[in-house]
C-alpha positions in Angstrom: 4.7 54.4 -53.6 7.6 52.1 -54.4 7.7 48.8 -52.4 10.9 47.4 -51.3 12.0 44.1 -49.8 12.5 43.9 -46.0 16.3 44.0 -45.4 17.1 45.7 -48.6 18.8 49.1 -48.6 16.5 52.0 -47.8 15.4 54.5 -50.4 15.6 57.2 -47.7 18.5 59.6 -47.7 19.1 59.6 -44.0 22.3 57.8 -42.9 20.6 55.8 -40.1 18.3 54.1 -42.6 21.0 53.1 -45.1 21.2 49.5 -44.1 18.9 47.3 -42.1 20.6 44.4 -40.3 18.5 41.4 -39.6 19.5 38.9 -37.0 19.2 35.3 -38.0 16.0 33.7 -36.8 16.3 30.5 -34.7 14.2 27.5 -35.7 11.0 27.5 -33.7 10.7 24.5 -31.5 14.4 23.5 -31.6 16.7 24.2 -28.7 19.8 26.2 -29.3 21.7 24.1 -26.7 23.9 21.3 -28.0 24.8 17.8 -27.0 28.3 17.5 -25.5 30.7 14.6 -25.7 28.6 12.8 -28.2 30.3 9.4 -28.9 29.2 6.3 -30.8 29.5 3.2 -28.7 29.2 -0.5 -29.1 26.3 -2.4 -27.7 28.5 -4.3 -25.3 29.7 -1.1 -23.7 26.2 0.1 -22.8 24.5 -3.3 -22.3 24.2 -2.9 -18.6 22.9 0.7 -18.8 20.4 -0.2 -21.5 19.3 -3.2 -19.4 18.7 -0.9 -16.4 16.9 1.6 -18.6 14.5 -1.0 -20.0 13.9 -2.8 -16.7 13.0 0.5 -15.1 9.7 0.6 -17.0 9.3 -3.2 -17.5 10.4 -3.5 -21.1 12.4 -6.2 -22.9 13.7 -4.9 -26.2 16.7 -6.0 -28.3 18.7 -2.9 -29.2 21.9 -4.7 -30.3 21.4 -3.8 -34.0 20.6 -0.1 -33.3 23.1 2.8 -33.7 24.0 3.7 -30.1 25.7 6.8 -28.8 26.5 8.3 -25.4 26.2 12.1 -24.9 26.0 14.7 -22.2 23.3 17.4 -22.0 22.9 20.0 -19.3 24.5 17.9 -16.5 22.8 14.6 -17.6 24.2 11.6 -19.4 22.1 10.4 -22.3 21.9 7.3 -24.4 20.9 7.9 -28.0 19.3 5.1 -30.0 19.4 5.8 -33.8 20.4 9.4 -33.1 17.4 10.1 -30.8 17.9 10.7 -27.0 15.8 7.9 -25.6 17.5 7.3 -22.2 18.8 9.6 -19.5 20.6 9.2 -16.2 18.7 10.7 -13.3 20.0 11.2 -9.8 17.6 9.7 -7.3 17.6 8.7 -3.6 19.5 5.5 -4.3 22.1 7.1 -6.6 22.0 7.5 -10.3 19.7 5.4 -12.4 18.6 5.2 -16.0 15.1 6.1 -17.2 13.6 6.8 -20.6 13.3 10.3 -21.8 9.9 11.4 -23.0 10.9 10.5 -26.5 11.8 7.1 -25.1 8.4 6.8 -23.5 6.7 7.8 -26.9 8.9 5.2 -28.8 8.6 2.3 -26.4 5.1 2.8 -24.8 5.8 1.3 -21.4 3.0 0.2 -19.1 4.7 0.7 -15.7 5.8 3.6 -13.6 3.1 6.1 -14.7 0.6 8.5 -13.2 -2.4 10.0 -15.1 -3.5 13.6 -14.7 -6.7 15.4 -15.7 -6.8 18.3 -18.2 -6.5 20.9 -15.5 -2.9 19.9 -14.7 -1.6 19.8 -18.3 -0.8 23.6 -18.7 1.1 23.6 -15.5 3.1 20.5 -16.4 3.9 21.9 -19.8 5.6 24.9 -18.0 7.7 22.6 -15.8 5.7 22.8 -12.6 5.7 20.0 -10.1 2.7 17.7 -10.3 0.2 18.2 -7.5 -1.6 15.3 -6.0 -5.1 16.8 -6.6 -4.6 16.5 -10.4 -3.7 12.8 -10.3 -6.6 10.5 -10.9 -4.9 7.2 -11.6 -1.4 5.8 -10.9 0.6 2.6 -11.1 -0.1 0.9 -7.7 3.5 -0.5 -7.7 5.0 3.1 -7.5 6.9 3.8 -4.3 8.2 7.1 -2.9 11.5 7.9 -4.6 10.7 6.0 -7.8 11.0 7.7 -11.2 7.6 8.1 -12.8 6.2 9.4 -16.1 3.1 11.5 -16.2 0.5 11.0 -18.8 -2.8 12.6 -19.9 -5.6 10.4 -18.5 -7.8 10.7 -21.5 -5.3 9.9 -24.3 -2.4 8.4 -22.5 0.2 10.8 -24.0 3.3 11.4 -22.0 3.6 15.0 -20.6 6.4 14.9 -18.1 8.6 12.7 -15.9 9.8 13.1 -12.4 10.5 11.7 -9.0 7.6 10.3 -6.9 7.3 12.1 -3.5 4.7 9.6 -2.3 3.5 6.1 -3.3 1.1 5.5 -6.2 -1.8 4.8 -3.9 -1.2 8.0 -1.9 -1.0 10.0 -5.1 -4.5 9.0 -6.1 -5.9 9.8 -2.6 -4.2 13.2 -2.2 -6.3 16.4 -2.3 -3.5 18.9 -1.9 0.3 19.1 -2.0 3.0 17.9 -4.4 3.1 14.3 -5.5 5.8 14.3 -8.2 8.9 16.5 -8.5 9.1 17.3 -12.3 12.5 16.7 -14.0 11.7 16.7 -17.7 8.6 17.8 -19.6 7.3 18.2 -23.2 8.7 21.5 -24.4 11.8 21.7 -22.3 15.3 21.9 -23.8 15.8 18.2 -23.8 12.5 17.6 -25.6 13.3 20.4 -28.1 16.9 19.0 -28.7 17.7 18.7 -32.4 19.9 15.6 -32.2 
């Protein structure tokens, strides 16, 4: 039997087998969606937004020497720091506010605005489900209803998702049923997989 390469012309004589057309394979783990309106900006033009972004999780960093860009992705404004989307504008109860993306959480490792979940909640969060109160074992006591919050694995502290708190931090820990956090962005969604 003669072997042939996949995609090469067939050795059969039937007209349907003459050519095999292969569709291009997409890169696994990279979103096909693109950033829109990507524009380099000067630090002075985004200073206030960056200040709000960093204050939201209690950080004080100097990003004046970084390469900064603004972009738009799926209805959200983003701030890119050194070509990586580290901040996003989120619509909350008090209007729009800036909060780190999960890549921003990984890069900056904030110690505020978090809730920790057990291993049972992780598969659901990775599929974009809202975070149920029963899975939350620890939370920042300063969290209030309507605050933006990032969700982490209680054992390793790795960020899994971020969302909007539906109850206060103390109430989250006490809950045995019901939703505690409305998920907005999670590991594996299009923003996470974005190839900037």
